[in-house]
C-alpha positions in Angstrom: -7.7 -3.9 19.5 -4.0 -3.9 18.9 -1.3 -6.6 18.5 2.4 -6.8 18.2 3.7 -9.8 16.3 7.3 -11.0 16.0 7.9 -14.2 14.0 10.4 -16.4 15.6 13.7 -17.0 13.7 12.8 -20.7 12.9 9.8 -19.7 10.9 11.5 -16.9 8.9 12.9 -19.2 6.2 9.6 -20.9 5.7 7.8 -17.6 5.5 10.1 -16.4 2.8 9.4 -19.5 0.8 5.7 -19.1 1.2 6.0 -15.4 0.1 7.9 -16.3 -3.0 5.4 -19.0 -3.9 2.6 -16.5 -3.3 4.3 -14.1 -5.6 4.6 -16.6 -8.4 1.0 -17.6 -8.0 -0.2 -14.1 -7.9 1.3 -12.7 -11.1 -1.1 -10.2 -12.7 -3.6 -10.5 -9.8 -4.8 -7.7 -7.6 -5.3 -7.9 -3.8 -8.2 -10.1 -2.9 -11.5 -8.3 -2.4 -13.7 -11.4 -2.2 -13.9 -12.7 1.3 -15.8 -15.5 3.0 -17.0 -13.5 6.0 -16.7 -9.9 7.2 -13.4 -9.6 9.0 -11.6 -6.8 10.8 -9.7 -4.4 8.7 -6.0 -4.8 9.7 -3.5 -2.0 9.7 0.2 -2.5 10.4 1.9 0.6 11.8 5.6 0.5 11.4 7.6 3.2 13.3 10.9 3.3 11.4 14.3 2.5 13.0 14.6 1.8 16.7 17.1 0.4 19.2 20.6 0.6 17.9 19.4 2.4 14.8 18.4 6.0 15.8 17.5 7.1 12.3 18.4 10.7 11.5 19.4 13.1 14.2 18.2 16.3 12.7 20.1 19.6 12.6 23.4 19.9 14.5 22.8 20.3 18.3 19.1 19.6 17.9 19.3 16.3 19.7 16.3 14.9 17.8 16.0 11.2 17.4 13.9 10.0 14.5 13.2 6.7 16.1 11.5 8.4 19.1 9.5 10.9 17.1 8.1 8.3 14.6 7.2 5.9 17.5 5.2 8.6 19.2 3.4 9.4 15.9 2.6 5.8 15.2 1.2 5.2 18.7 -1.0 8.2 18.3 -2.3 6.9 14.9 -2.9 3.5 16.5 -4.8 5.0 19.4 -7.2 6.8 17.0 -7.7 3.7 14.9 -8.4 1.5 17.9 -11.6 3.5 18.5 -13.1 1.7 15.5 -14.2 -1.8 16.5 -13.9 -2.9 12.9 -10.1 -2.1 12.8 -7.3 -4.1 14.3 -4.0 -2.3 14.8 -0.7 -4.3 14.6 2.6 -2.7 15.5 6.0 -3.8 14.3 7.4 -2.2 17.5 5.8 -0.3 20.5 9.1 0.5 22.2 12.7 1.3 21.5 13.5 -2.0 19.8 15.5 -2.7 16.7 13.5 -4.8 14.2 15.1 -6.1 11.0 13.5 -4.7 7.8 12.5 -8.1 6.5 10.9 -9.0 9.8 8.7 -5.9 9.6 7.4 -7.1 6.3 6.8 -10.6 7.7 4.8 -9.2 10.6 2.5 -7.6 8.0 2.3 -10.7 5.9 1.7 -13.2 8.7 -1.1 -11.1 10.1 -2.8 -10.9 6.7 -3.0 -7.1 7.0 -5.0 -4.9 4.7 -2.5 -2.0 4.9 1.1 -1.4 5.8 2.1 2.1 6.9 5.8 2.8 7.6 6.5 6.2 9.3 9.8 8.1 9.1 11.3 11.6 9.3 13.4 13.0 6.4 16.8 14.7 6.4 18.8 16.7 3.9 22.0 18.6 3.7 20.2 21.9 3.4 18.4 23.2 6.5 15.7 24.8 4.2 14.3 21.5 2.9 10.8 21.0 4.2 7.5 19.3 3.7 5.9 15.9 4.0 6.0 13.2 1.3 4.5 9.8 0.8 6.2 6.9 -1.1 5.1 3.7 -2.7 7.4 0.9 -3.8 8.7 1.4 -7.3 11.6 2.4 -9.5 13.4 5.5 -8.3 12.3 8.2 -10.8 15.1 10.5 -10.0 18.3 10.7 -8.0 16.7 12.4 -5.0 14.1 9.6 -4.6 16.9 7.0 -4.9 18.9 8.8 -2.3 16.0 8.8 0.1 15.4 5.1 -0.4 19.1 4.4 -0.1 19.3 6.2 3.2 16.4 4.2 4.7 17.7 0.9 3.3 21.1 1.4 4.9 19.8 0.0 8.1 20.2 -3.6 6.8 24.0 -3.1 7.2 23.3 -3.4 11.0 21.7 -6.8 10.5 23.6 -10.2 10.8 24.1 -12.0 7.4 22.3 -9.3 5.5 23.8 -10.5 2.2 22.1 -13.9 2.6 18.9 -12.6 4.1 18.2 -10.1 1.3 19.4 -12.3 -1.6 22.5 -10.1 -2.4 20.6 -6.9 -2.2 22.9 -3.9 -2.2 21.3 -0.7 -0.8 23.7 1.4 -2.8 22.9 -0.2 -6.2 20.1 1.1 -8.5 20.0 -2.4 -10.1 19.1 -4.0 -6.8 16.2 -1.5 -6.4 14.8 -2.4 -9.8 14.7 -6.0 -8.8 12.6 -5.5 -5.7 9.8 -3.6 -7.4 8.4 -6.6 -9.4 7.0 -8.3 -6.3 4.7 -5.3 -5.3 3.4 -4.1 -8.7 0.1 -5.9 -8.4 -0.7 -3.7 -5.3 0.3 -0.5 -6.9 -3.2 0.9 -7.6 -4.2 0.5 -3.9 -0.9 1.8 -2.6 -1.2 4.9 -4.7 -4.7 5.4 -3.5 -3.9 5.3 0.2 -0.7 7.3 -0.4 -2.7 10.0 -2.2 -5.4 10.2 0.5 -2.7 10.6 3.3 -0.7 13.1 1.2 -3.8 15.2 0.6 -4.4 15.4 4.3 -0.9 16.7 4.9 -1.1 19.3 2.1 -4.8 20.5 2.3 -5.6 20.2 6.0 -2.3 20.8 7.7 -1.0 23.1 4.9 2.3 21.3 4.9 4.6 21.8 1.9 3.4 19.1 -0.6 6.3 16.8 -1.6 3.7 14.7 -3.5 3.3 10.9 -3.8 6.4 9.3 -5.4 7.8 5.9 -6.1 11.1 4.7 -4.7 12.8 1.4 -3.8 12.3 1.1 0.0 13.4 -2.3 1.1 11.0 -2.3 4.1 8.1 -2.4 1.5 9.6 -5.4 -0.4 7.9 -8.2 1.4 4.6 -6.5 2.1 2.1 -8.2 -0.2 -0.6 -5.6 0.4 -1.1 -1.9 -0.2 1.9 -0.3 1.5 3.3 3.2 1.9 6.2 4.9 3.5 5.7 8.3 4.9 8.4 11.0 5.4 6.6 13.2 7.9 9.1 16.1 7.5 12.7 17.2 7.8 14.3 17.1 11.2 17.3 18.9 9.6 15.0 22.0 9.2 15.0 23.7 12.6 11.4 24.9 12.4 10.1 21.6 11.0 12.2 19.6 13.4 10.7 21.5 16.3 7.2 20.9 15.0 7.7 17.2 14.6 9.3 16.9 18.0 6.3 18.7 19.6 3.2 17.1 21.0 1.1 19.4 18.8 3.0 18.4 15.6 2.8 14.7 16.4 -0.9 14.9 17.1 -1.6 16.7 13.9 0.5 14.4 11.8 -1.1 11.3 13.4 -4.6 12.7 12.8 -3.8 13.3 9.1 -2.5 9.8 8.7 -5.6 8.4 10.6 -8.0 10.4 8.4 -6.3 9.1 5.2 -6.5 5.5 6.5 -10.2 5.9 7.3 -10.9 7.4 3.9 -9.2 4.4 2.3 -11.2 2.0 4.4 -14.4 3.6 3.3 -13.4 3.0 -0.3 -12.3 -0.5 0.5 -15.6 -1.3 2.3 -17.5 0.0 -0.8 -15.7 -2.4 -3.1 -15.4 -5.5 -0.9 -17.6 -8.5 -1.9 -18.8 -10.7 0.9 -19.5 -14.3 0.0 -22.7 -15.5 1.5 -23.9 -19.1 1.9 -26.3 -19.9 -0.9 -29.8 -21.2 -0.1 -30.2 -25.0 0.2 -32.5 -25.0 -2.8 -31.2 -22.4 -5.1 -33.7 -20.8 -7.5 -32.1 -19.4 -10.6 -33.4 -15.9 -11.1 -32.2 -13.9 -14.2 -31.5 -10.4 -13.0 -33.1 -7.5 -14.9 -30.8 -5.4 -17.1 -29.4 -2.3 -15.5 -28.3 -0.2 -18.4 -26.7 3.2 -17.9 -26.6 5.7 -20.7 -23.1 7.0 -21.7 -21.5 4.6 -19.2 -19.1 1.7 -20.0 -18.4 -0.9 -17.3 -15.2 -2.9 -17.6 -13.5 -5.6 -15.5 -10.0 -4.7 -14.3 -7.9 -7.8 -13.8 -4.4 -6.4 -13.7 -2.2 -3.3 -13.4 1.5 -3.6 -14.3 4.5 -1.7 -15.8 4.8 -4.7 -18.1 3.3 -4.3 -21.6 1.7 -7.6 -22.5 0.0 -8.4 -25.7 -3.8 -8.7 -25.1 -4.0 -12.2 -26.7 -6.1 -14.9 -25.0 -3.0 -17.1 -24.3 -1.7 -14.3 -22.0 -4.9 -14.0 -20.0 -6.0 -17.6 -19.4 -8.1 -17.8 -22.5 -10.0 -14.5 -21.9 -10.9 -12.6 -25.1 -12.0 -9.1 -25.5 -9.1 -7.8 -23.5 -8.0 -4.1 -23.5 -4.7 -2.5 -22.4 -4.7 1.2 -21.4 -1.5 3.0 -20.6 -1.8 5.4 -17.6 1.4 7.1 -16.8 4.2 4.5 -16.6 1.8 1.6 -16.1 -0.7 -0.4 -18.0 -4.3 -1.3 -16.9 -5.7 -4.6 -18.3 -9.5 -4.6 -18.7 -11.8 -7.5 -19.7 -15.0 -6.8 -21.6 -17.1 -3.7 -22.1 -20.8 -3.1 -21.5 -23.3 -0.5 -20.4 -25.3 -3.1 -18.5 -24.1 -3.4 -14.9 -25.6 -7.0 -14.6 -23.6 -8.1 -17.7 -20.5 -6.5 -16.1 -21.1 -8.7 -13.0 -21.3 -11.7 -15.2 -18.0 -10.7 -16.8 -16.4 -10.3 -13.4 -17.6 -13.8 -12.5 -16.1 -15.3 -15.6 -12.7 -13.6 -14.9 -12.8 -14.9 -11.3 -13.5 -18.4 -12.6 -10.4 -18.2 -14.8 -8.4 -17.5 -11.7 -8.4 -13.7 -11.5 -10.1 -13.8 -8.0 -9.6 -10.2 -7.3 -11.1 -8.9 -10.6 -13.3 -5.9 -10.0 -15.7 -3.6 -12.0 -14.7 -0.1 -13.1 -16.9 2.5 -14.7 -16.2 5.1 -17.3 -18.6 8.0 -18.1 -17.9 9.9 -21.3 -14.6 8.2 -21.3 -13.6 9.4 -17.8 -13.2 6.9 -15.0 -15.8 7.4 -12.2 -16.6 5.5 -9.0 -19.0 2.6 -9.7 -21.0 3.5 -6.6 -21.7 7.0 -8.0 -23.1 5.4 -11.2 -25.3 3.0 -9.3 -26.6 5.8 -7.0 -27.8 7.7 -10.1 -30.5 5.1 -10.9 
């Protein structure tokens, strides 16, 4: 099943207000994994550029059009995903149409998507630059990442009233980039997960030069309140790589790698999702047996952020026994600690009652993080 959604202009202002309120209400929360009924897994595919914005044109005399190549790749990804009855594919565009960057995010948000995948081709002054890279929203860590983001963000200059629409955002300003990252941090873990899965497919299965998973301030990701990535499939300015991406073979292979990454992410998502079921009319309270695992610690993760916050109860809605662990440039916030999985479930329930509705259990064995499902399988 596939859909293309375009919000009408009269609703855009209201959507923006709703997104802002959702952001304020969701501080320190992770994406919801607690649902009332099993629903389709929704993936938004966003072919970059389009219409009056051709994207990059590749090497001189190559006559490549980024907008055409990424559209063909996106449609191929969608065709593969549509074979799964549990997945709904939504496109920001299916033809040569110019779509404003903020509207692309609104399409993802109004459809309540589980993933947002924006597909692009890269360019560089040197014809030797090559390889595929995957980006999540974040502070530009070096000048090159900022230049990539700035190039993709320049498209807003083609839009009417862009100063008003983007709240004074300046695509050439590092300070503007810093401001947009705060709204997506709560989805960083999931964004990094899907980005890594896709990037591994590029590097390991297609043997493409690995340009790694990086963070940069892509404006198209700003209003996507869900796990979101931007893929640079390769360099059109490299004659060999441009020819590959412009070929049917290259587009099929890149689409298959993106598809495989999405499917791997969905498998992890399905393993963690909690489906709320209707309780029996006459509930009988049954105390579950203990499920203690030797050398294992279960904790409840309630937040991931670049902000360093004191683990005092007043910062976490009264929750005590909080722990902050720094991983790279970010901090994970965990509630509780136990070797008993049933007690961990009770801790998760307490966290959710406090308002952390997306809280989930993580496991550590000998101090190393491991999938919870692997621990439970070991019983």
